[in-house]
C-alpha positions as CSV (number, residue, x, y, z in Angstrom):
1,M,-116.7,-244.1,-109.7
2,E,-113.4,-244.5,-107.8
3,R,-112.2,-242.2,-105.1
4,I,-109.1,-240.4,-106.4
5,A,-107.0,-241.2,-103.3
6,D,-107.7,-244.9,-103.6
7,R,-106.9,-245.1,-107.2
8,L,-103.6,-243.0,-107.2
9,G,-102.4,-244.8,-104.0
10,G,-101.8,-248.0,-106.0
11,M,-100.2,-246.6,-109.1
12,P,-96.6,-247.4,-109.8
13,G,-94.3,-244.4,-110.5
14,L,-94.3,-244.7,-114.2
15,A,-98.1,-244.8,-114.4
16,R,-98.3,-241.7,-112.2
17,E,-96.0,-239.9,-114.6
18,Q,-98.0,-241.0,-117.7
19,E,-101.3,-239.9,-116.1
20,R,-100.2,-236.6,-114.7
21,P,-103.3,-234.4,-114.9
22,V,-103.4,-231.4,-117.2
23,V,-105.8,-228.5,-116.6
24,V,-108.2,-228.1,-119.5
25,E,-110.3,-225.3,-118.1
26,R,-111.0,-223.4,-114.8
27,A,-114.3,-221.9,-114.0
28,R,-115.9,-220.0,-111.1
29,G,-118.8,-222.0,-109.8
30,G,-121.6,-221.3,-107.4
31,D,-119.6,-222.8,-104.5
32,G,-116.1,-221.9,-105.6
33,E,-113.6,-223.0,-108.3
34,L,-114.3,-225.9,-110.7
35,V,-111.5,-227.4,-112.6
36,L,-111.7,-229.7,-115.6
37,R,-108.6,-231.8,-116.0
38,R,-107.4,-234.3,-118.6
39,C,-105.6,-237.4,-117.3
40,G,-104.5,-239.5,-120.2
41,E,-107.6,-240.3,-122.2
42,H,-109.9,-239.5,-119.3
43,H,-111.3,-236.3,-117.7
44,E,-111.7,-235.3,-114.0
45,I,-113.8,-232.6,-112.3
46,I,-112.3,-231.0,-109.2
47,S,-114.3,-228.8,-106.9
48,N,-112.3,-226.4,-104.7
49,G,-109.3,-228.7,-104.8
50,V,-111.3,-231.8,-104.0
51,F,-111.8,-234.6,-106.5
52,L,-115.5,-234.9,-107.5
53,M,-115.8,-237.3,-110.4
54,D,-114.0,-238.7,-113.5
55,T,-114.8,-240.5,-116.7
56,R,-112.8,-243.8,-116.0
57,D,-115.7,-246.0,-115.1
58,G,-119.4,-245.1,-115.6
59,R,-121.0,-248.4,-114.8
60,S,-122.8,-247.3,-111.6
61,E,-123.9,-244.0,-113.1
62,R,-125.5,-245.9,-116.1
63,L,-127.0,-248.4,-113.7
64,L,-128.6,-245.5,-111.8
65,V,-130.9,-244.8,-114.7
66,R,-131.1,-248.3,-116.3
67,A,-132.4,-249.9,-113.0
68,A,-134.8,-247.1,-112.4
69,V,-136.4,-247.4,-115.8
70,A,-136.2,-251.2,-116.2
71,D,-139.8,-252.1,-115.1
72,L,-141.5,-249.0,-116.5
73,R,-143.5,-249.0,-119.7
74,A,-143.3,-246.2,-122.2
75,P,-143.6,-243.3,-122.2
76,V,-141.2,-242.7,-119.3
77,R,-140.4,-239.2,-118.0
78,V,-137.0,-239.1,-116.3
79,L,-135.5,-236.5,-114.0
80,V,-131.7,-236.5,-113.7
81,G,-130.4,-234.5,-110.8
82,G,-126.8,-233.7,-111.5
83,L,-125.3,-233.8,-115.0
84,G,-121.8,-234.7,-113.9
85,V,-119.7,-236.3,-116.6
86,G,-122.9,-237.3,-118.5
87,F,-123.0,-241.1,-118.2
88,S,-126.5,-241.1,-116.6
89,L,-127.9,-238.8,-119.3
90,A,-126.3,-240.9,-122.1
91,E,-127.9,-244.0,-120.6
92,A,-131.3,-242.3,-120.4
93,V,-131.5,-241.3,-124.0
94,S,-130.4,-244.7,-125.1
95,L,-133.4,-246.4,-123.5
96,P,-136.3,-246.9,-126.0
97,Q,-139.1,-246.3,-123.4
98,V,-137.8,-242.9,-122.3
99,A,-139.9,-240.1,-123.8
100,A,-138.5,-237.1,-122.0
101,V,-135.4,-236.3,-119.9
102,T,-135.1,-233.3,-117.6
103,V,-131.7,-232.6,-116.3
104,V,-131.1,-230.2,-113.4
105,E,-127.4,-229.1,-113.0
106,K,-126.3,-226.3,-110.7
107,E,-123.0,-225.4,-112.4
108,P,-123.1,-223.6,-115.8
109,A,-119.5,-224.7,-116.5
110,V,-120.5,-228.3,-116.3
111,I,-123.3,-227.8,-118.8
112,A,-121.0,-225.9,-121.1
113,W,-118.3,-228.7,-121.0
114,H,-120.9,-231.1,-122.3
115,R,-121.1,-229.0,-125.5
116,T,-117.3,-229.2,-125.8
117,H,-114.8,-231.3,-123.9
118,L,-117.3,-233.8,-122.4
119,R,-119.6,-234.1,-125.3
120,H,-118.5,-237.6,-126.1
121,C,-119.3,-238.7,-122.5
122,S,-122.9,-237.7,-122.7
123,A,-123.2,-238.9,-126.3
124,G,-124.2,-235.5,-127.5
125,A,-127.4,-235.8,-125.6
126,L,-127.8,-232.1,-125.0
127,E,-128.9,-231.9,-128.7
128,D,-131.5,-234.7,-128.3
129,P,-135.0,-233.1,-128.6
130,R,-136.2,-235.2,-125.7
131,V,-133.7,-233.5,-123.3
132,R,-134.2,-230.3,-121.4
133,V,-131.4,-228.9,-119.3
134,H,-132.0,-226.5,-116.4
135,C,-129.2,-224.6,-114.6
136,A,-130.4,-224.5,-111.0
137,D,-129.9,-225.9,-107.6
138,L,-132.1,-229.1,-107.5
139,L,-133.8,-228.3,-104.3
140,E,-134.7,-224.8,-105.4
141,W,-135.9,-226.1,-108.7
142,L,-138.1,-228.8,-107.1
143,S,-139.6,-226.2,-104.8
144,G,-140.4,-223.9,-107.7
145,S,-138.1,-221.1,-106.4
146,P,-137.6,-218.3,-108.9
147,G,-134.3,-217.4,-110.6
148,A,-133.5,-220.7,-112.3
149,Q,-132.0,-220.5,-115.7
150,S,-132.4,-222.9,-118.6
151,P,-129.5,-223.0,-121.1
152,G,-130.9,-226.1,-122.7
153,R,-134.1,-226.8,-124.7
154,G,-137.6,-226.0,-123.6
155,P,-139.1,-223.2,-121.4
156,D,-137.6,-221.6,-118.4
157,A,-136.7,-224.0,-115.6
158,A,-138.5,-222.0,-112.9
159,G,-141.7,-222.2,-114.8
160,D,-141.5,-225.9,-115.3
161,A,-140.9,-226.5,-111.6
162,A,-143.8,-224.2,-110.6
163,A,-146.1,-226.2,-112.9
164,G,-145.6,-229.2,-110.6
165,E,-144.4,-231.6,-113.3
166,V,-144.0,-235.2,-112.1
167,F,-141.6,-237.9,-113.2
168,D,-141.6,-241.7,-113.5
169,A,-137.9,-242.1,-112.7
170,V,-136.0,-239.6,-110.5
171,C,-132.3,-240.3,-110.7
172,L,-130.0,-238.4,-108.3
173,D,-126.3,-238.1,-108.6
174,I,-125.5,-235.0,-106.6
175,D,-122.1,-234.6,-105.2
176,N,-120.7,-237.9,-103.9
177,G,-123.9,-239.1,-102.4
178,P,-125.6,-238.8,-99.0
179,D,-122.5,-239.3,-96.7
180,W,-119.7,-237.7,-98.7
181,T,-120.7,-234.2,-99.9
182,V,-118.0,-231.9,-101.1
183,T,-120.5,-229.0,-100.9
184,A,-122.1,-228.7,-97.5
185,S,-125.5,-227.4,-98.9
186,N,-125.9,-230.6,-101.0
187,A,-126.5,-232.6,-97.8
188,R,-130.0,-231.0,-97.5
189,L,-131.1,-233.1,-100.5
190,Y,-130.5,-236.3,-98.6
191,G,-132.4,-235.3,-95.5
192,A,-136.1,-235.7,-94.7
193,A,-137.1,-232.3,-96.2
194,G,-135.2,-233.0,-99.4
195,L,-136.7,-236.4,-99.8
196,D,-140.2,-234.9,-99.3
197,L,-139.5,-232.4,-102.2
198,V,-138.3,-235.3,-104.4
199,A,-141.3,-237.5,-103.5
200,A,-143.7,-234.7,-104.4
201,R,-142.4,-234.8,-108.0
202,M,-142.8,-238.5,-108.4
203,S,-145.7,-240.1,-110.4
204,R,-147.8,-242.8,-108.8
205,R,-145.5,-245.5,-110.4
206,G,-142.4,-243.4,-109.7
207,V,-139.0,-244.9,-108.9
208,L,-136.3,-243.0,-107.0
209,A,-132.7,-244.0,-107.7
210,V,-129.8,-242.4,-105.7
211,W,-126.1,-242.8,-106.5
212,S,-123.6,-243.0,-103.6
213,A,-119.8,-243.3,-103.5
214,A,-120.2,-245.7,-100.5
215,A,-122.9,-247.3,-98.4
216,A,-125.0,-244.8,-96.5
217,P,-126.9,-246.7,-93.7
218,A,-128.6,-243.7,-92.2
219,F,-129.9,-242.6,-95.6
220,E,-131.1,-246.1,-96.4
221,K,-133.1,-246.1,-93.1
222,L,-134.6,-242.8,-94.1
223,L,-135.7,-244.3,-97.5
224,R,-137.2,-247.4,-95.8
225,G,-139.3,-245.1,-93.7
226,R,-140.8,-243.4,-96.8
227,F,-140.9,-246.2,-99.4
228,A,-142.4,-249.7,-99.3
229,D,-139.8,-251.2,-101.6
230,V,-136.1,-250.3,-101.2
231,R,-133.3,-252.2,-102.9
232,V,-129.6,-251.7,-102.8
233,R,-127.3,-252.4,-105.8
234,R,-123.5,-252.4,-105.3
235,V,-121.1,-251.9,-108.1
236,P,-117.4,-253.0,-107.4
237,V,-114.7,-250.5,-108.4
238,P,-111.0,-251.3,-108.9
239,R,-110.0,-249.8,-105.5
240,G,-111.9,-248.8,-102.4
241,E,-115.5,-249.3,-101.4
242,P,-118.1,-250.3,-104.0
243,D,-120.4,-247.6,-105.5
244,V,-123.9,-248.0,-104.3
245,V,-127.2,-247.4,-106.1
246,Y,-130.4,-247.1,-103.9
247,L,-133.7,-247.9,-105.6
248,A,-136.9,-246.9,-103.9
249,R,-140.6,-247.2,-105.0
250,G,-144.0,-247.4,-103.4
251,L,-144.2,-244.1,-101.5
252,R,-145.9,-244.6,-98.2
253,D,-148.7,-242.3,-97.2
254,A,-148.2,-239.9,-94.2
255,A,-149.9,-242.3,-91.8
256,E,-147.5,-245.2,-92.7
257,A,-144.4,-243.0,-92.6
């Protein structure tokens, strides 16, 4: 996924005019205003005036899930943190070994857009019987905090979290990654306490995959202190730094960490 400033900075004047964004819908989110814009054939999501994501290039978001699941035998239970524009969810339901996908998305508007304007991006996956969508802050959901809502299939999200469900692949695409969060509270997920909550929901064979808009050395160091096997996959984008996918498995015990 490209940073908007990098992409627009290299456009000639005519291309800028042809791709002038058009507001499709505005919504009040938990952390301010969310705007869905159409730019040519693509869509963009803006949070409080700051570019968050678009539908121009979903290679790294698809890799996030595909790489996490690659070495796992069926049945695989996947947790997707952050619905976004839906590329990761679409990839998850396309993989034959995936038996169940749980999506936790904080913003009701984003979930609603995947039933309308963004449905093609997630390949209509909200209607897949393997998919459950929970409207909640991921950290609160992981910790089993009450008050989560579930506009998707399945039982109430808070009940699921309290039951201590574990996952074979945990795929996180929250905000723009560890070092570039539009919403300050999202930074908690990428700290020590957040990783502990995530690790508690991983099965013994579990893989953690984390998407980032750029390299995050401090976060990588944190991962290496908690997991025996950490790999870094870089995905070039047309302009700016490559997207990065961190893959971690082999959770160390407390003595090792």
